[in-house]
C-alpha positions as CSV (number, residue, x, y, z in Angstrom):
1,M,0.0,0.0,0.0
2,S,1.3,3.4,-0.9
3,E,1.8,6.2,1.6
4,L,-1.1,8.1,-0.1
5,D,-3.4,5.1,0.1
6,A,-2.6,4.6,3.7
7,L,-3.2,8.3,4.4
8,L,-6.6,8.2,2.6
9,L,-7.7,5.3,4.8
10,R,-6.8,7.3,7.9
11,I,-8.6,10.4,6.6
12,R,-11.7,8.4,5.7
13,A,-11.7,6.9,9.3
14,C,-11.3,10.4,10.8
15,R,-13.7,11.3,13.6
16,L,-11.8,14.3,14.9
17,C,-14.9,16.7,15.0
18,E,-17.7,14.1,14.7
19,A,-19.4,15.4,17.9
20,Q,-20.0,18.8,16.1
21,L,-21.3,17.2,12.8
22,P,-25.1,16.9,12.6
23,L,-25.0,13.9,10.2
24,G,-21.9,12.3,11.7
25,A,-18.5,11.9,10.0
26,N,-18.3,10.9,6.4
27,P,-15.1,12.3,4.9
28,V,-15.5,12.8,1.1
29,L,-12.4,13.4,-1.1
30,R,-10.6,11.8,-4.0
31,A,-6.9,11.8,-4.7
32,Q,-4.4,9.8,-6.7
33,A,-0.7,10.6,-7.0
34,S,-1.1,10.9,-10.8
35,A,-3.7,13.8,-10.6
36,R,-2.8,17.0,-12.5
37,L,-5.7,19.2,-11.4
38,L,-6.7,19.8,-7.8
39,I,-10.2,21.0,-6.9
40,V,-10.5,22.6,-3.5
41,G,-14.0,23.6,-2.5
42,Q,-15.5,24.3,0.9
43,A,-17.2,21.1,2.3
44,P,-19.7,18.6,1.1
45,G,-23.4,19.3,1.2
46,T,-26.1,16.9,2.3
47,K,-26.4,15.2,-1.1
48,V,-22.6,14.6,-1.3
49,H,-22.6,13.4,2.3
50,E,-25.3,10.8,1.4
51,S,-23.7,9.6,-1.8
52,G,-20.0,9.9,-0.9
53,I,-19.4,11.4,-4.4
54,P,-17.9,14.9,-4.4
55,W,-19.7,17.6,-6.3
56,N,-22.6,15.2,-6.9
57,D,-25.3,17.9,-6.8
58,A,-26.5,21.1,-8.6
59,S,-23.2,22.9,-7.7
60,G,-21.3,20.1,-9.4
61,I,-23.3,20.3,-12.6
62,R,-22.5,24.0,-12.8
63,L,-18.9,23.5,-11.9
64,R,-18.5,20.9,-14.7
65,H,-20.1,23.3,-17.1
66,W,-17.6,26.1,-16.1
67,L,-14.7,23.7,-16.5
68,G,-15.9,22.4,-19.9
69,L,-15.7,18.8,-18.6
70,D,-18.3,16.0,-18.8
71,R,-19.1,13.8,-15.8
72,E,-16.7,11.0,-16.8
73,Q,-13.8,13.4,-17.3
74,F,-14.5,15.2,-14.0
75,Y,-14.5,12.0,-12.0
76,D,-11.3,10.6,-13.7
77,G,-9.3,10.2,-10.4
78,R,-6.1,9.6,-12.3
79,R,-6.2,13.2,-13.6
80,I,-8.4,15.1,-11.1
81,A,-8.1,15.2,-7.3
82,I,-10.9,16.7,-5.1
83,V,-9.8,17.8,-1.7
84,P,-12.1,20.3,0.0
85,M,-11.3,22.5,3.0
86,G,-13.6,20.3,5.1
87,F,-14.2,16.7,4.3
88,C,-17.5,16.3,6.1
89,Y,-20.9,18.0,5.9
90,P,-20.6,20.8,8.6
91,G,-24.4,21.5,9.1
92,K,-26.9,24.1,8.0
93,G,-26.5,27.8,8.9
94,T,-28.8,30.8,8.5
95,A,-27.6,31.5,4.9
96,G,-26.7,28.0,3.6
97,D,-24.3,25.5,4.9
98,L,-21.9,26.3,7.8
99,P,-18.2,26.9,7.1
100,P,-15.9,23.9,6.9
101,R,-14.8,22.6,10.3
102,P,-11.6,24.4,11.3
103,E,-9.8,21.2,12.3
104,C,-9.9,19.5,8.9
105,A,-7.6,21.4,6.5
106,P,-4.8,22.1,9.1
107,T,-4.9,18.5,10.2
108,W,-4.9,16.7,6.8
109,H,-3.8,19.1,4.0
110,P,-0.1,19.3,5.1
111,Q,0.0,15.5,5.0
112,L,-2.0,15.0,1.9
113,L,-1.0,17.7,-0.6
114,P,2.8,16.8,-0.7
115,L,1.6,13.3,-1.9
116,L,0.1,14.9,-5.0
117,P,3.3,15.8,-6.8
118,N,1.9,16.1,-10.3
119,I,-0.7,18.9,-9.7
120,R,-0.3,21.6,-12.3
121,L,-3.3,23.7,-11.4
122,T,-5.4,24.1,-8.2
123,L,-8.9,25.5,-8.4
124,L,-9.8,27.5,-5.3
125,I,-13.6,27.5,-5.2
126,G,-15.1,30.0,-2.8
127,H,-13.9,32.2,0.1
128,Y,-12.7,29.4,2.4
129,A,-10.4,27.8,-0.2
130,Q,-9.1,31.2,-1.3
131,A,-8.4,32.2,2.3
132,G,-6.7,28.9,3.1
133,F,-4.4,28.9,0.1
134,L,-3.9,32.5,-0.8
135,G,-4.1,34.1,2.6
136,A,-3.2,37.8,2.5
137,A,-2.4,37.6,-1.3
138,R,-6.1,37.4,-2.1
139,G,-8.2,40.4,-3.1
140,R,-10.2,42.5,-0.8
141,T,-13.3,40.6,-1.7
142,L,-14.0,37.3,-3.5
143,T,-15.1,39.3,-6.5
144,D,-11.8,41.1,-6.6
145,T,-9.9,37.8,-6.3
146,V,-11.9,36.1,-9.1
147,R,-11.6,39.2,-11.3
148,E,-7.8,39.1,-10.8
149,H,-7.5,35.4,-11.5
150,A,-4.5,35.7,-13.8
151,R,-2.5,37.1,-11.0
152,Y,-2.5,33.7,-9.2
153,Q,-1.7,31.6,-12.2
154,P,-0.3,29.3,-13.3
155,R,-0.5,27.7,-9.8
156,Y,-4.0,28.7,-8.7
157,F,-7.3,29.7,-10.3
158,P,-9.8,31.3,-7.9
159,L,-13.5,30.8,-8.6
160,P,-16.8,31.7,-6.9
161,H,-18.8,28.8,-5.5
162,P,-21.0,27.3,-8.2
163,S,-24.0,26.9,-5.9
164,P,-27.4,27.9,-7.2
165,R,-27.5,30.3,-4.3
166,N,-24.8,32.3,-6.2
167,Q,-27.0,32.9,-9.2
168,L,-27.3,36.6,-8.3
169,W,-23.5,36.9,-8.1
170,V,-23.1,35.4,-11.6
171,A,-25.9,37.6,-13.0
172,S,-24.3,40.7,-11.4
173,N,-20.9,39.9,-12.8
174,P,-21.3,39.1,-16.5
175,W,-17.6,39.4,-17.0
176,F,-17.3,36.0,-15.2
177,D,-19.0,34.1,-18.0
178,T,-17.5,36.1,-20.9
179,E,-13.9,36.5,-19.6
180,V,-13.2,34.1,-16.7
181,V,-14.9,30.9,-17.9
182,P,-13.1,30.8,-21.3
183,A,-9.7,31.3,-19.5
184,L,-10.7,28.7,-16.9
185,R,-11.5,26.1,-19.6
186,Q,-8.1,26.8,-21.3
187,A,-6.2,26.5,-18.0
188,V,-8.0,23.3,-17.1
189,A,-7.4,21.8,-20.6
190,E,-3.7,22.7,-20.4
191,S,-3.4,21.2,-16.9
192,L,-4.9,17.9,-18.0
193,A,-3.1,17.6,-21.4
194,E,-0.7,14.6,-21.7
């Protein structure tokens, strides 16, 4: 068993913050050492918690559209790793799901990410991923960070969350569809090219 496979078993058995999780622990992630594209979102929703398949919901449909990938391409674990900031469903808040649990990324990312040596591009989806990976280098707002996406390339590509709840944001920022999505598709295609 590889070091990565052993670590994934430990992560999937993690119960570090189970007492704070309304549906219990069910870490959802995918990673293989051969992956070239890393997708970092916030945390699974209830549908993903139930299915154990990352981005297996309306947000995932929109994300695949943005990336220009079909379902089969998106779930090709040899090429795409999916490692959110929180691996378990954190619960419902007043305006959507709660933030990812604060224990998750600091505990597991430092062990996991070095075992993904072939990553060419990391998609940072939403505020929590951008804060975790870009820190003070991110823009004043998520909109600023996404608008300045070229500044973070070729290593990172910041995106808004593709949730249906963000429909107003997408409608209010038409430059995202006309400028960012084509650049995103090109960056993704280049990262996945043989």
